[in-house]
C-alpha positions as CSV (number, residue, x, y, z in Angstrom):
1,M,-23.0,-5.0,-8.5
2,D,-26.5,-5.1,-10.0
3,G,-25.4,-8.2,-11.9
4,K,-22.1,-6.5,-13.1
5,P,-18.8,-7.9,-11.8
6,V,-16.7,-5.2,-10.1
7,L,-13.8,-6.8,-8.2
8,Q,-11.0,-7.4,-10.7
9,A,-12.9,-5.4,-13.3
10,T,-10.7,-2.9,-15.2
11,Y,-10.9,0.8,-15.3
12,S,-12.5,0.6,-18.8
13,D,-15.0,-2.1,-17.5
14,I,-16.2,0.3,-14.8
15,I,-16.5,3.1,-17.3
16,S,-18.5,0.8,-19.6
17,D,-20.8,-0.4,-16.8
18,F,-21.2,2.8,-14.8
19,G,-20.3,5.6,-17.1
20,E,-17.8,8.4,-16.5
21,P,-17.1,8.9,-12.8
22,E,-18.1,12.2,-11.1
23,E,-14.4,12.5,-10.0
24,I,-11.2,10.5,-9.7
25,K,-9.1,11.1,-6.7
26,Y,-5.5,10.1,-6.6
27,Y,-3.5,9.4,-3.4
28,D,0.2,8.7,-3.2
29,V,0.5,5.8,-0.7
30,T,4.2,4.9,-1.3
31,R,5.6,3.0,1.7
32,D,9.2,2.1,2.5
33,I,7.9,-1.4,3.4
34,D,7.0,-1.9,-0.3
35,G,10.6,-1.2,-1.3
36,G,9.9,2.4,-2.0
37,A,8.1,1.7,-5.3
38,R,5.7,4.5,-6.0
39,T,2.2,3.3,-5.2
40,L,-0.8,5.3,-6.4
41,L,-4.3,4.8,-5.2
42,G,-7.0,5.9,-7.6
43,V,-10.6,6.2,-6.4
44,M,-13.3,6.4,-9.0
45,C,-16.2,8.3,-7.4
46,Y,-19.8,7.9,-8.4
47,K,-23.0,8.8,-6.6
48,D,-23.4,6.1,-4.0
49,I,-20.4,3.9,-4.9
50,Q,-16.6,4.2,-5.2
51,F,-14.0,1.9,-6.8
52,E,-10.4,1.7,-5.8
53,L,-7.5,0.8,-8.1
54,F,-3.8,0.5,-7.2
55,D,-0.7,1.0,-9.3
56,V,2.6,-0.1,-7.8
57,G,5.6,0.9,-9.7
58,A,4.9,3.5,-12.3
59,G,2.7,5.4,-10.0
60,D,1.1,7.6,-12.6
61,E,-2.5,8.4,-13.4
62,D,-2.4,6.8,-16.9
63,A,-0.8,3.5,-15.6
64,I,-3.6,3.1,-13.0
65,K,-6.2,2.8,-15.8
66,N,-4.7,-0.6,-16.6
67,E,-5.1,-1.9,-13.0
68,P,-8.0,-4.0,-11.8
69,V,-10.5,-2.8,-9.1
70,M,-9.2,-4.1,-5.8
71,R,-12.0,-2.8,-3.6
72,F,-15.3,-1.0,-3.7
73,D,-17.3,1.0,-1.2
74,I,-21.1,1.4,-1.3
75,T,-21.6,4.9,0.0
76,G,-25.4,5.5,-0.5
77,S,-28.7,3.8,-1.0
78,K,-28.7,3.2,-4.7
79,Y,-26.7,0.0,-4.6
80,S,-26.9,-3.1,-2.4
81,F,-24.6,-6.0,-1.8
82,M,-26.4,-9.4,-1.4
83,G,-29.4,-7.4,-0.3
84,I,-27.5,-5.4,2.3
85,T,-27.9,-1.6,1.9
86,V,-26.4,1.4,3.5
87,G,-28.5,2.5,6.5
88,M,-30.1,-0.9,7.0
89,T,-31.2,-1.5,10.5
90,T,-30.5,-4.6,12.5
91,K,-34.2,-5.6,12.3
92,E,-34.2,-5.3,8.5
93,F,-31.0,-7.3,8.3
94,S,-32.5,-10.0,10.6
95,E,-35.6,-10.2,8.3
96,L,-33.4,-10.5,5.2
97,Y,-31.2,-13.2,6.8
98,S,-33.8,-14.9,9.1
99,G,-32.3,-17.8,11.1
100,L,-29.0,-16.1,11.7
101,E,-28.2,-15.2,15.2
102,L,-27.4,-11.5,15.4
103,F,-26.3,-9.1,18.1
104,D,-27.3,-5.5,18.5
105,T,-24.7,-3.4,16.6
106,G,-25.7,-0.4,18.6
107,I,-23.3,-1.4,21.3
108,L,-20.5,-0.8,18.8
109,E,-21.4,2.8,18.3
110,L,-18.6,5.2,19.3
111,T,-18.8,8.6,20.8
112,T,-17.3,11.6,19.0
113,E,-14.4,11.6,21.5
114,E,-13.8,7.9,20.9
115,M,-13.8,8.4,17.1
116,E,-11.3,11.3,17.5
117,D,-9.1,9.0,19.6
118,Q,-9.2,6.2,17.0
119,K,-8.4,8.7,14.2
120,E,-5.4,10.1,16.2
121,Q,-4.3,6.5,16.9
122,A,-4.6,5.6,13.2
123,E,-2.5,8.6,12.2
124,Q,0.1,7.7,14.8
125,R,0.2,4.1,13.5
126,L,0.8,5.4,9.9
127,C,3.6,7.6,11.1
128,A,5.2,4.8,13.1
129,G,5.0,2.3,10.2
130,E,6.4,-1.1,11.0
131,L,7.7,0.2,14.4
132,W,4.1,0.3,15.6
133,S,4.0,-3.5,16.1
134,A,7.5,-3.6,17.6
135,W,6.1,-3.3,21.2
136,K,5.6,-6.5,23.1
137,S,2.3,-5.5,24.8
138,E,-0.4,-2.9,24.7
139,I,0.9,-1.4,28.0
140,E,4.4,-1.1,26.6
141,R,3.0,0.6,23.4
142,R,0.9,3.1,25.4
143,T,3.8,4.0,27.7
144,A,6.7,4.0,25.2
145,L,8.2,7.3,24.0
146,V,8.8,7.8,20.3
147,F,11.3,10.6,19.5
148,T,11.1,12.4,16.1
149,T,13.0,15.0,14.2
150,A,11.5,18.4,13.6
151,Q,10.1,17.1,10.3
152,G,8.4,14.1,12.0
153,S,10.7,11.3,11.0
154,I,11.2,8.7,13.7
155,L,14.6,8.6,15.4
156,S,15.9,5.1,16.1
157,P,16.2,4.2,19.8
158,Q,20.0,3.8,19.4
159,T,20.3,7.4,18.1
160,V,18.3,8.8,21.0
161,Y,20.4,6.7,23.4
162,N,23.7,8.0,21.9
163,H,22.5,11.7,22.2
164,Y,21.4,11.1,25.8
165,K,24.7,9.5,26.6
166,K,26.6,12.5,25.2
167,L,24.5,14.9,27.3
168,A,25.0,12.8,30.5
169,L,28.8,12.9,30.2
C-alpha cells in the first residue's frame, strides 16, 4: 500500500508504517469446526483502511499483536490498489485498464430488500455452520426445516425424529 507491504506484515510493521490506529476492534470468531480453539479477529482501523489479524489458540489481545496481517480493506479514497480506488466508476476503471473487456457493474446492484435478504441468509448460514451445506440442492435447502432449542442451538434430525415418534405413540 503506497509502496509499503501490508499482507503478512506484522502488527508492529503496520504501526511503524501507518502510525497508531484510530481503534482496534476485537471479535471472537471461535468455531467448532476449528476444534474449538479460541480464535480472535483483530481489526486495526485507520481512516480509509483497515487491517485484519487472526490469532488461533491463545485468543487474547496481546497474542494477536504477533500475528501477520491476513487481509486489508480499503474503506475510503486516501488509498488505492493498483490504481483502483473506492468509488471508481466503470468508465474510470476502463480508462485505467484500457483493452480489458468490462461489463456494467450496475446490473449487480441490489435493492435494500435484497440486501436484507442476503444479510438474513448470511446470519442463518453462520448459525447452521457445517450443516448449511448438507442439503443436496437449493430447493431442498430452501424447503428444509431446521429445529432449534430455545437458545438457538440446532437440534439434530435424529433428536427431532425421536421426540416426534414419542408424541405420535
